[in-house]
C-alpha positions as CSV (number, residue, x, y, z in Angstrom):
1,M,125.4,133.1,143.6
2,N,127.1,130.0,143.9
3,R,125.5,126.5,144.0
4,D,126.5,123.2,145.2
5,P,128.0,121.4,142.0
6,R,126.4,118.1,143.3
7,Q,122.7,119.6,142.9
8,P,120.9,118.6,139.9
9,L,120.1,121.1,137.2
10,A,116.7,121.8,135.3
11,G,116.0,117.9,135.0
12,R,119.7,116.8,134.4
13,M,121.1,114.4,137.0
14,F,124.8,114.8,137.9
15,R,126.9,112.0,139.4
16,P,128.0,112.5,143.0
17,R,131.5,113.5,143.1
18,S,134.0,111.4,144.9
19,S,137.6,112.1,144.9
20,A,138.5,108.4,144.2
21,S,136.3,107.8,141.2
22,D,136.3,111.5,139.5
23,D,139.2,110.5,137.5
24,E,137.7,107.2,136.4
25,F,134.5,109.0,135.6
26,V,135.8,111.7,133.4
27,R,138.1,109.2,131.5
28,D,135.0,106.9,130.9
29,Q,133.1,110.0,129.7
30,V,136.0,111.0,127.3
31,N,136.2,107.3,125.9
32,D,132.7,106.9,125.5
33,T,132.4,109.9,123.0
34,T,132.8,109.7,119.3
35,P,135.6,111.4,117.6
36,M,134.5,114.9,115.8
37,P,134.9,114.6,112.4
38,S,137.8,116.8,111.0
39,A,137.2,119.6,108.5
40,E,138.3,117.2,105.5
41,T,136.1,114.6,106.4
42,E,133.0,117.0,106.7
43,A,134.1,118.6,103.4
44,G,134.8,115.3,101.4
45,A,131.5,114.0,102.9
46,A,129.5,116.7,101.4
47,V,131.0,116.5,97.6
48,W,127.5,115.4,96.1
49,T,125.6,117.6,98.1
50,G,127.7,120.6,96.9
51,R,127.5,119.4,93.2
52,L,123.5,118.9,93.5
53,V,123.2,122.4,94.8
54,L,125.6,123.6,91.9
55,F,123.5,121.5,89.5
56,L,120.2,123.4,91.0
57,R,121.8,126.5,90.6
58,A,122.3,126.1,86.8
59,M,119.0,124.9,86.4
60,A,117.8,127.9,88.1
61,V,119.4,130.2,85.7
62,L,118.4,128.0,82.7
63,S,114.5,128.4,84.2
64,M,115.0,132.1,84.7
65,M,116.2,132.4,81.1
66,K,113.2,130.2,79.6
67,G,110.5,132.0,82.1
68,L,111.7,135.5,80.6
69,Y,111.9,134.1,77.1
70,N,108.3,133.1,77.3
71,W,107.1,136.5,79.0
72,A,109.1,138.1,75.9
73,Q,106.9,136.2,73.8
74,I,103.8,137.1,75.7
75,T,104.5,140.7,75.8
76,G,105.8,140.9,72.2
77,F,109.3,141.8,72.8
78,I,110.1,138.9,70.5
79,G,108.5,137.5,67.3
80,G,107.2,139.3,64.5
81,E,103.7,139.8,63.0
82,D,103.4,136.2,62.3
83,G,104.8,135.3,65.6
84,A,102.9,137.5,67.8
85,F,101.0,135.9,70.8
86,E,97.9,137.0,69.7
87,N,98.1,135.2,66.6
88,Q,98.9,131.8,68.0
89,T,96.7,129.0,68.7
90,T,94.8,129.0,72.2
91,Q,96.9,125.6,73.0
92,W,100.2,127.4,72.5
93,Q,99.0,130.3,74.4
94,T,97.7,128.4,77.2
95,A,101.1,126.4,77.6
96,T,103.4,129.6,76.9
97,V,101.7,131.4,79.8
98,Y,101.7,128.2,82.0
99,F,105.6,128.0,81.6
100,A,106.1,131.8,81.8
101,V,104.7,131.7,85.6
102,I,106.3,128.3,86.6
103,E,109.6,128.6,85.2
104,L,110.1,131.5,87.0
105,V,108.8,130.2,90.4
106,A,111.0,127.0,89.8
107,A,113.9,129.4,89.3
108,V,113.5,130.9,92.9
109,G,113.1,127.4,94.4
110,L,116.0,126.1,92.6
111,W,118.3,128.9,93.7
112,L,117.4,128.7,97.0
113,A,117.8,124.8,96.7
114,T,114.4,123.9,98.5
115,P,112.5,121.1,98.2
116,W,109.7,122.7,96.7
117,G,111.9,124.3,94.2
118,A,113.1,120.9,93.1
119,V,109.2,119.8,92.9
120,V,108.1,122.5,90.8
121,W,111.3,122.2,88.5
122,L,110.7,118.4,88.2
123,T,106.9,119.5,87.1
124,T,108.2,121.8,84.6
125,I,110.5,119.3,82.9
126,V,107.7,116.4,83.1
127,S,105.3,119.1,81.5
128,Q,107.5,120.0,78.7
129,A,108.4,116.6,78.0
130,V,104.8,115.3,78.1
131,I,103.7,118.5,75.5
132,E,106.6,117.7,73.4
133,L,105.7,113.9,73.2
134,M,102.0,113.9,73.3
135,F,101.0,117.2,71.9
136,P,103.4,118.0,68.9
137,A,100.9,120.4,67.9
138,V,101.6,122.8,70.4
139,Y,105.2,123.5,70.2
140,G,106.2,121.2,67.1
141,G,107.2,117.9,68.9
142,N,111.0,118.8,68.9
143,M,112.6,115.3,70.1
144,I,115.7,117.1,71.0
145,V,113.8,119.3,73.5
146,L,112.4,115.6,74.9
147,L,115.6,114.3,75.2
148,L,117.1,117.1,76.8
149,A,114.5,117.1,79.5
150,L,114.9,113.6,80.2
151,L,118.5,114.0,80.3
152,L,118.2,116.8,83.0
153,L,115.8,114.9,84.7
154,G,118.2,111.8,85.0
155,A,121.2,114.1,86.1
156,Y,118.9,115.7,88.7
157,L,117.9,112.0,90.2
158,A,121.5,110.7,90.0
159,L,122.8,113.7,91.8
160,A,120.0,113.5,94.4
161,W,120.4,110.0,95.0
162,M,124.3,110.5,95.6
163,A,123.8,113.4,98.0
164,A,121.3,111.4,99.9
165,R,123.9,108.7,100.4
166,E,126.2,111.1,102.0
167,R,123.7,111.8,104.8
168,P,123.8,109.4,107.7
169,P,120.1,107.9,108.1
């Protein structure tokens, strides 16, 4: 089925063709378009986004290991008679179960580089820092863990900011 090229298509209006102005119309359309970015420009523009995704994947592996470690404590695979889950305080048990669940959820979200994964991971980092700082009786108040959590938080925020600057508004 042939149709007249001068007829509009589904709501789009076409300029009627005239032999004298066709070349000018095409030339104007070509000159008005913005150039397509080259592969090098696109690859160079996504450097920080790529670094952010790599960081999120590394944090996913770390979160997976921490979550599995907590589950190993709960199930009794690690820890002797004195370190058994049942022999710990209720606060320690509660925090360990919380981190066993939330770390694995964060690991999945981080590996997929989803926004909710980053939010869950940030929740785990902040929770870990708060427990270490404000409740030292639970895990012993290890300041190295607190500093590491703050360092990872700062690295994530810096990478996220740089990646966001690559995207046009």
